[in-house]
Structures are given as structure tokens and as C-alpha cells.
N, C-alpha and C positions, 0 to 999 in steps of 0.2 A: 100453628106451633107457634108458640109464644117465643120471645127472643130470650136469649140466654142471658143469665145474671153475669156480672163480669165482678172481678176482685174491686174494683173501684167502688162498687155498691155496698160492700159489705159495712156493717155497723158494729160499734164496739160491743154491743150485746153478744153478737157471736163470737167476739174474742174472748169476752168474760165467761161464755160457755167451754170454750177450749180450756181455759185455766181452771174453771171448774171440772170438767173432765179430767184433768193431769191430778188435779187435789184428789180425786175419788180414786182414780188409778194407785196414787200413792198410799191411800187409806186401806185399799184392798192390799196391798203388798205388805203393809204393816201387820194388818189382822191374819194375814195367811202365816205369819210368823211367830203367831200367839198360842199359847194354850188356852184357848178361851172356853173350852168345856170344863174349865176349872169353875167357872162361874155362868149359873144360869141366864143370869142377866147379860153378861157378856156374850155368851153364846148366842142370844138372840140380837143382839148388837151386831155381831159379827155376820150373822143372815142378812140382816137390815142393809149393812155396808155393801154386801154384795148385790142385793136386789136393788140398789139404787144406784150404785157407782159402776157397776158392770155396763152400764150404757156408755161410758168414757171412750172406748174403741170404736164402737159403733157409730157415737157422733162426731168423732174426728174424721172418720171416711165420710160419712154421710154429707158433712160440710165440705169435703173436697170434692164429693160428686156432684153436690149443688152447684158451686161455683166453678166446677170442672178444672181438671189440672191441665197446665199448658206445658207440655213436655220441654224441658231445659236442661242440657248437659251439665251448662255452668252452674245452675241451681242444685243438682245433684252431686257435683262435686265438691260443693260448698259446704252441703249437708254433710257429706262423707268425711271432709277434713275435720268438721267439728268433732263426729262420733269417734273417729280414730285418734284426736287429740286426748279427748277425756277417757277413752277406753283405755288408751296405754298410760296416761296419767294416774287413772283409776287403778288399774292393775299395779303399777309400781308402789302406788300408796298403801294398798291393802293386803296385797298378796306377796308370799315369798318369791324371789326373784326366781323365774322358770322360762326357760326359752320358749317353749311350748305355748304358755300361757300370753306371752309377750307376742306371740306370731298370730296368735287368735286375735288379741286385743288390736294388732295393726291391721287386720283384715276383718272388721267386725260384720261387715254386712255379708259376707262370701260365707263365713263362718256362723253366721246367725247368732251372733251374741247377744242380739236385741231383736227376738222374733218379729216386732212391730216394726223397726225399720227396716228389716231385710223385707218385708211382705210390701211396705210402703215404697221402696226403691223398685220392686218389680211393678208394682201399680203403675208408678210413674212412667216406666217404660210401654205399658201396655195401655195407658190412658188416651194416647192419640187413637188408636185401634177403636177404643171403647166409646170414645165421643163421637167418632165418625159413625160407628153402629148406631149408636143413639139417635143421631141426627136423619140417617138414612130410614129407620125404621118408621112405620106407621104408628101411630099412638095405640091402635089394636095389637099388633105384632109385638110391641114393646112391653103392654101390659100383659100379654101371653106368656112372653119371656120371662118378666119378673115374677110371675105365678109359678112357672115352672121352678126357677131357681128357690124361690122361698119354701114351696112345697117339699123339694128334696132336700134342701140345705138348712133349713129352719123348722118347718112344721114337722117333717118326718122326726128329728132329733128332738123336738119339743114333747111331741104327743106319743111318738112310737119308742121313744127312750133308745133310739139306735143311731149314733152319728155317723152317717155315712162317710164322712171325711176323716173320722177319728181325731181330731182337732180340737173338737168343742168350740169351733168358730175362729180359732186363732190361727188362721192361715189365709192363703191367697186365695180362695174360692171366697169366702166371707167377706173379703175386701171387694173382690170384683162385684159380688152381689149387691152389697151395700153403696158401692160407688154409682153402680146402674141404677139404683134405687133414688139416689141424690140425683141424678141426672134426670130422671122422670118426674120428679117432683119440681125441678127448676122448669122444665119444658111445658108441665102441662097442669101444675097445681097452682089454684087461684088464691093461695094465701089468705082468704077471708075466714078467719076463725075467730071464735070468741075465746077470750082468754080464761073464762070460767070454765068452759067445756073442755078445753086443752087440761087444765087443771086438774079437774075431775077425772079425765082420762089417763092421765098420768097418775094419779093417786090410786085409782081401780087398778092399773096396770101392776104397778109396783106392790099395792096391798095383795094382789093375787100372787105374785111372785115370792113375796116374804112369808105370806102365809102356807103357801104350799112347799116352801123349802124348809119352813121352820117345823112343818109336820113331819118331814122326811128325817129331820135334824132330829127331833125328839124319839122318833121310832128307832133310827138306828144308832144313837147316841154319838155321832159325830157331824160335822158340819157338812151338810149337803149343799150342792149349788146347781141342782139339775135344772131348775127352771131360770136360774140366774146366768147361764153360760152365755158367750157372746152368739151361740148359734141359736139361742131360745127366740122364739116368735115374739115371745112377751117383751124380750130385751129390746128386740128390733123395734117393735110399736111403741114401747116407752122412749127409744131413742129418736122416733120420728115426732112424737108429741114434745118431746123436750126441746129438740131444735126449733119447732113452730112457736113453742111459747117464749124462748129467747128472740127470736125473728120479730116478734110483736114489740119486743121492749129496744126500740129504736133509739139510740144516743151515740154520742161522740165521745172518746177520750183518748188522747194521745198516750196517755200514762198506760193504760189498759191495751192498746193496741202494740206499744213498744214492749211490753213484758209478756205480752200472748206470744210473742215472736221467739220467746225462751223456753217454750214447753217441750220440745224435743231434748234440748240441753238437759232440762229437768228429769226427763224419762231416762236419759242416759247416765245421769249422775246419782239418780238415787240410790242404787244398792252401794255404791261407794260411799257416800256422804253416811248413810245409815250405819255402815260398817265402821264407822270412825266414830260417829256420835254414839253408837251402842256401849263403846268403851266408858262413856260418861254418864249417858243416860239411856238406860235399855228398858224400851217400853216392856219386854218379858216379865220384868219385875211387877207390873202392874196388871197382870192378865186377871186377876181377880179383883181388881179395884172396881167400886162401883161407879166411879168417873172415868173408867177406860176410855169410852167413846170421846170424851171432850180431852182427854189427854193425849188421846192418839191423834186427835184433829190439831192440837198446838203443835204437836211433835213435827206432822206433816208439813205444817205451814213455816216451821223453822227450816225444814229439809228444802223447800221449795225457794226459800229466800235465799239460802245458801247457795244454792244450784243457780239460780238467776245471777247473783253476784258474782259468782266464778264465771258464768258465760259472758256477762258484762265485761269484766275484767279481760277475760280472752279475745274479746273483739275489740278491746280497747289496746291490747298490747299485741300479741302475737298475730292476731286478726288482721292486723294492718298489712301483713304480708300477704293476706289470702287473695286479693285481686289478682296480684302477679302469679300465685300459686295456681288459681282457679284458670288464667289464662293459658300458663304453660301445659299444665294437664289437659286441658279442653282440646288445646293444639295437638298434643298428642295423641290423644283419643281418636280426632279426627284422622290422623294420619295413619294409624293403626287400622282404623275402620276401611279408610281407601284402599290399604294394601290387600285387607281380608275380601273385599269386594272386588278386586282386581283378580285375585287368586281363583275366586270363585267363578268368576266368568270365564277363567282360562279352562277351569275344570269342566265346567258345563259345555263348553264348545269343544 
């Protein structure tokens, strides 16, 4: 068994991939709100955006699995504080005052305000058990487990058109499967791949997704994403190829590493910033514009820049209280956990 890569071994190319992933996810959000069927060209652009960029979430989790999540209550509390801050602030800025909306905003993880964040929290809690299982299993049994998971939750939805989990891969089962795939690649993959082969494989994979979904779209007169769903076997394969393609590009950039740390804040702030920007520049007005793809890319880059600046401002101001809050909340969690554990032992005996 090979030694596990550590977070210190990460290169800026992987952080650049994380930035590309969040860019792609925002592109899909923008196109998802547009009436692209008004334009044949932009309908094809919509299908292309889904075909390439729906690898984003899978790449995020693949990276986490490859390097391995080290469970830390402090890190989860820090992430939760960021999500709560922007969730409440965004709700106040974009919605009419409503107690129910604010309560949900104050508990975004529990109320699944952001499905990715909720699933990521659950994955972090499960990570120590998944890591141990990956280390204890033989390569043969690990491979069999991955085959079973990929068959049930990826191959069947892709070729059988029946999604067992009924969530299109946007759920915890997909996260666990991809995380374990990342662990397997970290432990047993030799990383010796030719860039040309990776590019060719990625091109063929994305090309098939695009052609298949476009054919379904033309036939059904609506944008289809059958082969570009998170649970699609082709999306999983494209994500692995994309990951190794960026892994080959080893370089270091303090700037890239720094702003890549803001990607989750970008994800949380996305809909709030777009809700405000749409009063000034609404992408919907350009749904039939021949340059929509490029206009949307510029719009998304602007949203990302604003979100990154807001998160940096948060860290520079109220974020200075974070160490104290994290320490206090973590201590409270440990005390509550100790009490519950004591009660469990009393009930058990």
C-alpha cells in the first residue's frame, strides 16, 4: 500500500481546479435560470455548459477523498460560522423580513439551505470511519466495493435511466462513493499518465455527454441533462480525468492558493449576489444573444470577484472574532457530547 498524500503536498494546480469548478457551478446556475430554448445556438451552449461543468461537485469531493479529510470540530464550526453569517446577511439583503426565512438562514446546515454544504458536513463526520475502512480493506475488496457502488449509483442511473437514490447524485451517497474513489486513487494509483491521453479521454467523455444530451434536447424540445447528472458514469469518469490532468500541472502560486480558500463562500453568496446584480444586469435579457456564453462567463467572473472580496472583508473584520467564537462553541460541543455520552452509559447499564 502506498503512503497517503497529505495536504502539504497539494500544488496550486489543484487549487486552480477548485476555482474552475466553482466557476463552472455558477455557470450552470446562471444558465439554469435562462430561457435558452429561445435560441438554438444557446440551447446547445446550455447543454455544453452542463456537459463540462457538472464535473464540479464530483471534482470537489474527489479532491477531498484523494487528500483525505481529517475530522476537526474546529474547522466545521469555522465553516458553519461563515455560512451562517452570509446566509443571514444575504436573506436580510434580498428577501422581505420573515421570521421563518431568518430561522432557516440561521441554521443553514440543518435546514439544507445549501445541499452541498449539508452533505459536506455529513461527509466530514463520516470521514474518520471511511478513512479507516479504506486503510483496513485489501486492494481487492476495496476495488469490489467501488465496483458495487459505481454500478448501483452510477452505471444503473446512466444506462438504466433509473436513479436508485432519486437525487441525481446530489446527495450523501454520491459523496461517500466519490470520496472512497478518491481514497482508492490516492492509495493505489501510480499517477503516470500522458497528458495527451488524459486530454483525449476528457474530450471523448465530454463529447459523448454533449452529443447524447443534445440529441435528447432536440427530440424533447427542452434542455436535457440525462448524461450530465452528478450520478452519470461519464461525469465521474470525466472528473477523474480532469483531476489527473490538473495534477500533472505542478506549480505554486500563493495568490491562487489564497483565493481558492474562498470557494465555499462563493457558493453560499452566489444566489444573493445574483439577486442583487439582476436588478442592474439581468442575464435573462440576453437569452437569445449569440454571445450569451461569453457574456455569462463575464457575469460569473464578476459574481466570483464580488464574493471573494466580501469574504476577505468578513475575515478582516468580524472574522477576527472567529478564533474566540470557535473556541467557545467547540468547548460547548465537547461538554454537551460528554453529557450525552454519560447519559448513554447510564441508560445502557
